[in-house]
C-alpha positions in Angstrom: -24.4 5.5 -27.9 -27.3 3.9 -29.8 -25.1 3.4 -32.9 -22.7 1.2 -30.9 -25.0 -1.8 -30.9 -24.3 -5.5 -30.9 -24.8 -5.4 -34.7 -21.4 -3.8 -34.9 -19.7 -6.8 -33.4 -18.4 -9.3 -36.0 -16.8 -12.7 -35.3 -14.1 -14.2 -37.6 -13.6 -17.9 -37.6 -10.0 -19.1 -38.0 -9.4 -22.7 -38.7 -6.5 -24.6 -37.1 -5.6 -28.2 -37.8 -6.8 -31.0 -35.5 -4.4 -31.4 -32.7 -3.7 -34.6 -30.8 -3.6 -33.9 -27.1 -3.5 -36.3 -24.2 -6.5 -36.6 -22.0 -6.4 -34.7 -18.7 -4.9 -36.4 -15.7 -7.8 -36.9 -13.4 -5.3 -37.6 -10.6 -4.2 -34.6 -8.6 -0.6 -33.5 -9.4 1.7 -31.4 -7.3 1.2 -28.4 -9.5 -2.4 -28.7 -10.5 -1.4 -27.4 -13.9 -3.4 -28.6 -17.0 -0.3 -29.6 -19.0 -2.5 -31.6 -21.4 -3.7 -28.3 -22.8 -0.3 -27.1 -23.8 -0.3 -28.7 -27.3 -3.6 -26.8 -28.0 -2.1 -23.5 -26.7 1.0 -24.0 -28.9 -1.1 -24.9 -32.0 -3.3 -21.8 -31.5 -0.3 -19.4 -31.2 1.3 -21.1 -34.2 -1.6 -21.4 -36.7 -3.5 -18.3 -35.9 -0.7 -15.9 -36.9 -1.2 -16.1 -40.7 -5.0 -15.8 -40.8 -4.9 -12.9 -38.3 -2.3 -11.2 -40.4 -4.5 -11.6 -43.5 -7.5 -10.2 -41.6 -5.5 -7.2 -40.3 -4.1 -6.4 -43.7 -7.5 -6.5 -45.2 -9.0 -4.2 -42.6 -6.1 -1.8 -42.8 -7.0 -0.9 -46.4 -10.5 0.2 -45.5 -10.2 1.5 -42.0 -8.3 4.6 -40.8 -6.9 2.8 -37.7 -6.9 -0.8 -36.8 -6.7 -1.5 -33.1 -5.8 -4.9 -31.8 -6.3 -5.9 -28.2 -4.7 -9.2 -27.5 -4.0 -11.5 -24.6 -0.5 -11.5 -23.2 0.1 -15.1 -24.3 -0.7 -14.2 -27.9 1.9 -11.6 -28.6 2.2 -12.6 -32.2 -0.9 -10.3 -32.7 1.4 -7.4 -31.8 3.9 -8.6 -34.3 1.3 -8.8 -37.1 0.0 -5.3 -36.2 3.6 -3.9 -36.3 3.8 -4.6 -40.0 1.0 -2.1 -40.7 1.4 1.7 -40.6 -2.1 2.3 -39.4 -2.4 -0.6 -36.8 -1.8 -0.4 -33.1 -1.7 -3.3 -30.6 -2.6 -3.2 -26.9 -1.8 -6.0 -24.5 -4.5 -7.2 -22.1 -3.0 -8.5 -18.9 -5.5 -10.9 -17.2 -3.3 -11.4 -14.1 -2.8 -8.9 -11.3 -0.5 -5.9 -11.7 1.6 -7.3 -8.8 2.0 -10.5 -10.7 3.3 -8.6 -13.8 5.8 -6.9 -11.5 6.9 -10.3 -10.3 7.5 -11.4 -13.9 9.6 -8.3 -14.5 11.5 -9.1 -11.3 12.2 -12.6 -12.7 13.2 -11.2 -16.1 16.0 -9.2 -14.5 17.5 -12.5 -13.2 16.1 -12.3 -9.6 15.1 -15.4 -7.8 11.8 -16.9 -9.0 9.1 -18.7 -7.0 9.6 -22.4 -7.5 7.0 -24.9 -8.4 4.5 -22.5 -9.9 5.0 -23.5 -13.5 6.0 -26.6 -15.3 9.1 -26.6 -17.6 6.9 -27.1 -20.7 4.8 -24.2 -19.7 7.9 -22.0 -19.2 9.1 -22.9 -22.7 5.7 -22.0 -24.1 5.6 -18.8 -22.1 9.0 -17.6 -23.5 7.8 -18.4 -27.1 4.4 -16.8 -26.8 5.5 -13.5 -25.2 8.6 -12.7 -27.3 6.8 -9.9 -29.2 5.0 -8.3 -26.2 7.4 -5.3 -26.5 5.7 -4.3 -29.8 2.5 -3.2 -28.2 1.6 0.5 -27.7 0.2 0.1 -24.3 -1.2 -2.2 -21.5 -4.7 -2.9 -20.2 -5.0 -4.3 -16.7 -7.8 -6.0 -14.9 -7.2 -3.8 -11.9 -8.1 -0.5 -10.4 -6.3 2.3 -8.7 -7.8 1.7 -5.3 -6.4 -1.8 -5.1 -3.1 -1.7 -7.2 -2.5 1.9 -7.7 1.0 1.7 -6.1 2.0 -1.1 -8.5 0.5 0.6 -11.5 2.7 3.6 -10.7 5.8 1.5 -10.6 5.1 -0.1 -14.0 4.2 3.3 -15.5 7.6 4.6 -14.3 9.3 1.6 -15.9 7.7 1.9 -19.4 7.7 5.6 -20.2 7.1 4.9 -23.9 3.9 3.0 -23.3 0.5 4.0 -21.9 -1.5 1.9 -19.4 -5.1 1.7 -18.4 -6.6 0.0 -15.3 -10.1 -1.0 -16.4 -11.0 -3.5 -13.7 -12.5 -5.2 -12.0 -14.0 -7.0 -15.0 -16.0 -9.4 -12.8 -19.4 -8.0 -11.8 -19.8 -6.0 -8.6 -23.6 -6.4 -8.8 -25.6 -9.5 -9.7 -28.8 -10.0 -11.5 -31.5 -12.3 -10.1 -33.0 -15.1 -12.0 -31.4 -17.6 -14.3 -30.7 -21.3 -14.1 -28.9 -21.2 -10.7 -31.3 -18.7 -9.1 -33.1 -21.3 -6.9 -29.8 -22.7 -5.6 -28.4 -19.3 -4.9 -31.6 -18.3 -3.2 -31.3 -21.2 -0.9 -27.8 -20.1 0.1 -28.9 -16.5 0.6 -31.9 -17.6 2.7 -29.6 -19.6 5.0 -27.1 -16.7 5.2 -29.9 -14.2 6.1 -30.8 -16.3 9.1 -27.3 -15.9 10.6 -26.1 -13.0 12.8 -24.5 -10.1 10.9 -20.8 -10.7 10.0 -20.8 -14.1 11.6 -20.2 -16.3 8.5 -16.9 -17.1 6.9 -16.9 -17.8 3.2 -14.4 -20.5 2.1 -13.6 -21.0 -1.6 -10.4 -21.8 -3.5 -11.7 -20.9 -6.9 -11.7 -23.0 -10.0 -8.0 -23.6 -10.5 -7.1 -25.8 -7.6 -8.2 -29.3 -6.7 -7.7 -30.7 -3.2 -6.8 -34.2 -2.4 -9.2 -36.2 -0.2 -6.7 -35.9 2.7 -6.6 -32.1 2.3 -10.4 -32.0 2.2 -10.6 -34.0 5.4 -8.1 -31.7 7.2 -10.0 -28.7 6.1 -13.4 -30.1 7.1 -12.0 -31.0 10.5 -10.6 -27.5 10.9 -13.9 -25.9 10.0 -15.9 -28.1 12.3 -13.6 -27.6 15.3 -13.5 -23.8 14.8 -17.2 -23.8 15.8 -17.8 -20.9 13.4 -20.5 -20.5 10.9 -19.3 -21.0 7.3 -20.2 -21.4 3.7 -17.7 -23.8 2.1 -17.7 -24.0 -1.7 -16.3 -27.4 -2.5 -15.7 -28.4 -6.0 -12.9 -29.7 -8.2 -11.0 -27.4 -10.5 -12.0 -27.0 -14.1 -10.1 -29.9 -15.8 -10.2 -28.3 -19.2 -11.5 -31.6 -20.5 -12.5 -31.3 -24.2 -13.3 -35.0 -24.3 -16.7 -36.5 -23.7 -17.0 -37.3 -20.0 -16.6 -41.0 -19.3 -19.2 -42.9 -17.2 -18.4 -42.7 -13.6 -15.5 -40.3 -14.1 -16.9 -37.4 -12.1 -15.2 -37.1 -8.7 -17.1 -36.3 -5.6 -15.0 -35.1 -2.7 -14.9 -37.5 0.3 -15.8 -35.7 3.5 -15.3 -37.2 7.0 -18.1 -39.6 8.0 -21.1 -37.7 9.4 -19.6 -34.3 8.7 -22.5 -32.9 6.8 -24.9 -34.0 9.5 -22.8 -32.7 12.3 -22.5 -29.2 10.9 -26.3 -28.9 10.9 -26.4 -29.3 14.6 -27.3 -26.6 17.2 -24.3 -24.3 17.8 -22.6 -25.1 14.6 -24.2 -23.7 11.5 -22.5 -24.6 8.3 -23.6 -24.8 4.7 -21.7 -26.9 2.2 -22.0 -25.9 -1.5 -20.7 -28.4 -4.1 -22.0 -26.7 -7.2 -19.8 -23.6 -6.9 -16.3 -23.6 -6.3 -8.9 -25.9 -3.4 -4.3 -25.3 -2.3 -1.3 -27.4 -3.1 -0.2 -27.4 0.5 -2.8 -27.2 3.3 -2.0 -26.9 6.9 -3.2 -29.3 9.6 -6.8 -29.1 10.8 -5.6 -27.5 14.1 -3.8 -24.7 12.1 -7.0 -24.2 10.0 -9.1 -24.0 13.1 -6.7 -21.5 14.6 -6.7 -19.4 11.4 -10.5 -19.3 11.2 -10.9 -18.3 14.9 -8.3 -15.6 14.4 -10.3 -14.2 11.4 -13.7 -14.5 13.1 -13.2 -13.8 16.8 -10.1 -11.6 17.2 -9.3 -7.9 17.0 -6.9 -8.6 14.1 -9.7 -10.5 12.3 -12.1 -7.7 12.9 -9.7 -5.2 11.4 -9.2 -7.5 8.4 -12.9 -7.8 7.8 -13.3 -4.0 8.1 -10.6 -3.5 5.5 -12.3 -6.1 3.2 -15.5 -4.1 3.4 -13.7 -0.9 2.6 -12.0 -2.6 -0.4 -15.4 -3.8 -1.6 -16.8 -0.3 -1.5 -13.7 1.0 -3.3 -14.1 -1.5 -6.1 -17.8 -0.6 -6.5 -16.8 3.1 -6.7 -14.1 2.3 -9.3 -16.6 1.1 -11.8 -19.2 3.7 -11.1 -19.9 6.5 -13.6 -17.4 8.8 -11.9 -15.0 6.0 -10.8 -11.3 5.7 -11.8 -11.8 2.6 -13.9 -14.6 4.4 -15.9 -12.1 7.3 -16.3 -9.5 4.9 -17.6 -11.9 3.3 -20.0 -12.9 6.7 -21.5 -9.2 7.6 -21.7 -8.5 4.4 -23.7 -11.5 4.9 -26.0 -10.5 8.5 -26.6 -6.9 7.4 -27.3 -7.7 4.8 -29.9 -10.3 6.9 -31.6 -8.2 10.1 -31.7 
């Protein structure tokens, strides 16, 4: 494998015209969707078609087979590849297999989930995925142990296409060191002082921003649950390409004295602002009840047991003999046949 070094990776810069986009809305909307980015998305899908086509045509004259792996939202890449006799396109689906099945469900005219996408985004979605049928196969950020059932359903629906489950793409093991090592070390040191399986981890990722009222309700629920927790509290990535304005950064407003109280005896909590939020959150009483159910009930114990089993299955999937490794080798063998 020595010949497959980083020197074999080449980047091609494609210029697109300057696009006027509105600044991001720093106020929390009901959808939390970064609508200000849509002009950029549209410009990319419009202006990248021609230069990509030129590149593919040039490569096709010197290479036996040109393989294009493209994001679902950039299906024009499959269209450009379809013009060449020695080019193949494969669609990378970044969302879950279950989500893809839901999109298929909607495409057949079945009821859709309301409020998930803005009208502008739906219009962009229809435009950007119109050539997705031209691909020769699908790649999923999934593995058999998690979504095997749904993979089988999709495989049964598209008999003319191959599919590969290569996930999870996020690391299942982490290297030590780096810029955040000291901060992570502090979190782990705190965690190691707690009884085994006694800490709940709370994080809503990087796509959702909670209002101050929602944060207050969640903080009260965590505190009243009297359970140990690590709460990753941060705003969503705003996708802000502009220079940050002075004083623009938002710091979540927690209830008065909250951070001091959770340090008290009998209530061990750790609040992390530097890592990583729900459109609708329940009341603090409901949150308290949910946390107690998860941490101190038979049902919660079963859920935590299943989570551990799932974690082990994910690690096995990306091991040398795992299903995702098998799918990766299958994909590489297919495109290099």
